[in-house]
C-alpha positions as CSV (number, residue, x, y, z in Angstrom):
1,M,-219.5,-119.0,75.1
2,R,-218.9,-115.3,75.9
3,N,-218.5,-116.1,79.6
4,L,-215.9,-118.8,78.8
5,M,-213.9,-116.3,76.8
6,R,-214.0,-113.8,79.7
7,A,-213.0,-116.5,82.1
8,L,-210.1,-117.6,80.0
9,L,-208.8,-114.1,79.6
10,S,-209.2,-113.1,83.3
11,V,-207.6,-116.2,84.8
12,K,-204.5,-116.2,82.7
13,F,-202.9,-113.8,85.2
14,L,-203.8,-115.9,88.2
15,P,-201.6,-118.9,89.0
16,V,-204.1,-121.6,90.2
17,P,-207.3,-120.9,88.3
18,T,-205.5,-121.0,85.0
19,L,-205.1,-124.7,85.5
20,F,-208.8,-125.4,85.9
21,V,-210.6,-123.0,83.6
22,P,-209.5,-124.8,80.4
23,L,-211.0,-128.0,81.8
24,W,-214.1,-126.1,82.7
25,A,-214.3,-124.8,79.1
26,G,-214.0,-128.4,77.8
27,V,-216.7,-129.6,80.1
28,R,-219.0,-126.7,79.1
29,G,-218.6,-127.8,75.4
30,M,-216.4,-125.1,74.0
31,P,-215.2,-126.1,70.5
32,A,-211.5,-127.0,70.2
33,W,-210.5,-124.6,67.4
34,P,-211.9,-121.4,69.0
35,F,-210.4,-122.5,72.3
36,F,-206.9,-123.0,70.7
37,L,-207.1,-119.7,68.8
38,L,-208.3,-117.8,71.9
39,D,-205.7,-119.5,74.2
40,T,-202.9,-118.7,71.7
41,L,-204.0,-115.0,71.6
42,I,-204.3,-114.8,75.4
43,N,-200.8,-116.4,75.8
44,L,-199.4,-113.8,73.4
45,L,-201.0,-111.0,75.4
46,W,-199.7,-112.6,78.6
47,A,-196.2,-112.8,77.4
48,S,-196.2,-109.4,75.8
49,S,-197.4,-107.8,79.1
50,F,-194.3,-109.1,80.8
51,L,-192.1,-107.7,77.9
52,V,-193.8,-104.3,78.3
53,I,-193.4,-104.3,82.0
54,G,-189.8,-105.3,81.8
55,Y,-189.1,-102.7,79.1
56,T,-190.7,-99.9,81.1
57,I,-188.9,-100.7,84.4
58,E,-185.5,-101.5,82.8
59,R,-184.2,-98.1,83.4
60,E,-185.0,-98.3,87.1
61,I,-183.3,-101.7,87.4
62,S,-180.2,-100.7,85.4
63,T,-179.4,-97.9,87.9
64,V,-179.0,-100.4,90.7
65,P,-175.3,-101.1,91.4
66,E,-174.2,-104.7,90.6
67,D,-172.9,-105.3,94.1
68,S,-176.4,-104.9,95.5
69,A,-177.4,-108.1,93.7
70,W,-175.4,-110.1,96.2
71,I,-177.1,-108.3,99.0
72,F,-180.5,-109.0,97.5
73,C,-179.7,-112.7,97.1
74,A,-178.4,-113.0,100.7
75,A,-181.6,-111.3,101.9
76,L,-183.7,-113.8,100.0
77,V,-181.8,-116.7,101.5
78,V,-182.4,-115.2,105.0
79,V,-186.0,-114.4,104.4
80,F,-186.8,-118.0,103.2
81,H,-184.6,-119.9,105.5
82,V,-185.3,-118.2,108.9
83,P,-188.9,-119.4,109.0
84,L,-187.9,-122.9,107.9
85,S,-185.2,-123.1,110.5
86,R,-187.6,-121.8,113.2
87,N,-190.2,-124.5,112.3
88,Y,-187.5,-127.2,112.2
89,W,-186.2,-126.0,115.6
90,K,-189.8,-126.1,117.1
91,L,-190.3,-129.6,115.6
92,R,-187.0,-130.9,117.1
93,Q,-187.9,-129.4,120.5
94,S,-191.4,-130.9,120.5
95,Q,-189.9,-134.3,119.5
96,G,-187.2,-134.0,122.2
97,S,-189.7,-133.2,124.9
98,S,-192.0,-136.0,124.0
99,A,-189.1,-138.4,123.9
100,T,-188.1,-137.2,127.4
101,V,-191.7,-137.8,128.6
102,R,-191.7,-141.3,127.1
103,Q,-188.4,-142.2,128.9
104,C,-189.8,-141.1,132.2
105,Q,-192.9,-143.3,131.9
């Protein structure tokens, strides 16, 4: 039971294992009410950690000029779309070259 509690607490801050550890707790026979109570407390801790982090760095973020938000958004678009466009271009080139080979045969 103690290991289950540690596992529930530690995986809350990880994206993928947080999906599977509650199932593991059920398979291992953890009673429902202690699980719900522990999960509620861990969720409150998780949410309050984001509130504390946001409150502590609020002063740093508020000093950034508002115009830089547009630059940041544009940079995100470029960062995410350049690899996608490159992969799409490679795929189109590979399909085009294989289509050319098929026509010659």
